[in-house]
Structure formats: structure tokens, C-alpha cells
C-alpha positions, 0 to 999 in steps of 0.5 A: 076205879071202875072198870068202865071208866075208860069207855065213859072218857071215850064216850065223852072225848067223842062228845067234846070233838062233835060239840067243837065240830059243830060249834066251828061249822056253824061260825064258818057257815056264819059268814063275815060281819058288817057293822054300820051306824046302829046296833043290829044282826051284825051286833049280834052276830059278834055277841054270838061269836064271842060266846062261841069262841068262850064256849069253844075254849072251855071245851078244849080244856075240857077235851085235854083233861079228858085226854090226860084222865085217859092217858093215866087209866093207860098208864097207871095213875089215874084217880090220883091228883097231878099236883100232889099225888094225893087220891082223888076223892071217889065222889069227884070222880063219880062227877067228874070222871076226867077230873086229872087233880084234887079239889085243892088244886082244881 
């Protein structure tokens, strides 16, 4: 295990939290959506909000993985698949330091 993995995970957690804060603040500032008979700004706002919800769901799932990986760093088990207990390949951890499952169980 690389010694700086917890620092990398902490930085990733902070980036995700910042993105979530920015994402949710922009939704609150957007105001309400009104729909008329014509396709207009209300429709584009609705589409933007749907995209924001999808992005938020992805960020929340990633944040959960980052936090679980940090837990495993602190308590042992980092780099092992949560499901099968086999080592997660180093290449996968290089790309996704917060990976908590092997490729087979992702």
C-alpha cells in the first residue's frame, strides 16, 4: 500500500464534498420551474435539474466508497475486496484509490 493513500482519499473526499455543495447551491438559486404550452426555459431547467440529480447520485456513491476506503486504511483491509477478500489489483487502486471491490464484484 502506498503511504500517501489516506491523504489522497482525504483530498478526494473534500473535492466531492465541494462539488456536492456547489451542485446543491446552484439548484437552490435556480428558483421554481413553470411550464406553459410551449417548450421553453422551464423545460431546459427541468432537464438541467435531472442531470444535476444524476450527478449528485454518482457523487454520493463515490463519496461513500471514498469513506469506506478511508475506513479500511485506518482499520486494516485496504486493498482487499469487501466481498471476496481477495486483493484488489494494484493497477485498479492506482486508477481508483477508493476502490473497495475487485473488478469481478464491482
